[in-house]
C-alpha positions, 0 to 999 in steps of 0.5 A: 561495447557491453553488449551481452550475447542475444541482446542488440543494447547496453547494459546501460541502455537496457536500464533507461529503458526500463526506467522510462517504463516503468514511469510512463506508458510504453509509447511514452517511453518510447517518444521520451527515450528518442526525444531525451538521449537519442535513443530510438526503441519502439513500443514492442522493445519497451514492453519486452525489456520491462517484462523481462527484467521486471521478472528478474528484478522481481526474484531479486526481490522475493529472494531478499524477501525470504531473507528478512523472514528466514526463521532462526536455523533455516538454511536461509542466510537470514538478514538483519534489518536496516532500521532500529525505529522507536515506534515503527508504523505499517500501513496496508491497503489495497488497489484495483488494476484495470484488465483487458476484457475478459479478466477480472479487475486485478487487486494490487496489495500495498504496504508502507513502514516507517519510523515515527520520528520520520513523519515531520510536519511541513511547511503547511503542517501538513505530515511528511514522512522524510524516509520509509520502505515500500511493499507491493504484490500484484499476486494473491493475498497470502504472497502479499502477507509475506512480503509485509511480513518481510518489509517490517523485519527489514524495518527493524519490528522485532527491535521497536519499542512500540508498533501500530498497524494503520488501516481502512475497515477490511476484516482480511487485513485485521486478520492478517495485522493481528497474526504478524503483529500480534503486540501492535496497536491497531488503529481504524483509519479514521477517514474511512470510519467517517466516510460510513458515517457521512454515507450512513447519514445520507441514506437515512436523512437525506441531505441534512447532515445535523445529525452526521455532525454530531456522530463525528464529534463523537467519533473524534472523542473516541465514544464509538458506544454513544454512536452505537446507542444512537444508531440502535435507537434510529434503528428500532424506529425504522422499516426495510432497507434503512433499517438494514443499512442501521445494523450493517453500520452497528455491526461495523462499529461494534466490530471496530470500536478497539481500533477507535479510540482516537484520543488516546492514539493522539495523545500517544503520537500515533497517526489516526488517519492512513494518509501514508498507505493511501498516498503508496496506492496512488503514486506506486500503483495508479500513477503507473498502472491506471494512465487513461485508457490502460488495460493490463493483461493479469500476468504483466503487472506483477513484473512492472509492479517489481520495477515500480518498488525497486524504484521507490525503495531505492533498490534500483543502483544495487538491482541493476548492479546484480543484473550486471555481474549476472 
């Protein structure tokens, strides 16, 4: 029947349980399995399988990443890229997972990459990406850096004619991008910058939006120096908290203005928003981890995350084939 030693289920049933738990909470997965497939599995068994096999799949993912990152001449077999892109877009961000009492909320780092030719206009004229790959890490930021590097190599980073990296204003992301992708065009998500300006305008002028609207128009035109000049003039006549906030935003704009040349980026065909990675955070992480009332032990996050990354990258069948052969 295909039941291995020390197992009470066939490989096919275990695979189905792991798939359901990667999409739903353990109680929901147990219910779905019973109603849809006639398989009665306890919530505890759903948890055990998701953790045990998530751990095994995470090991496979890390081994594959090491192969994509292997330097020439090393004792690790190097794997070539799966794509040869023309214009490669790489995006990264982080989102939080709520954890159990006594454990600090965990940041999960996410990355996605795609060839610009795969970013097409949909029926509503909103860009849709027909094919892309993902990476994620529930561990340290250093581990994520290796995962993102592997994702870029998988997507043909070394063969692309041009590369762009898109992110928000986190200094750690920009340092990482400069180190990993020294020749990439760096683009700061325009919606993140707009949010900064909207919040500043509300703090300085209250509900009035007239001044903020001027800043936004200048931002769209790539005239960041003009915004800085206006804010600096406002800073000179303010005191206390408002003066400090203006100084903070001036520093923020000065630090990122080379990444805010939006008219040029649009002219070259690059996206100027980080919608792809925002969607990744939502669908890859939040849809499973941030269900109502859910609280996670930090040690369990990476195993569940591995199951979801496997599905999102269309590696699910190959991973389970290897597990069955093991």
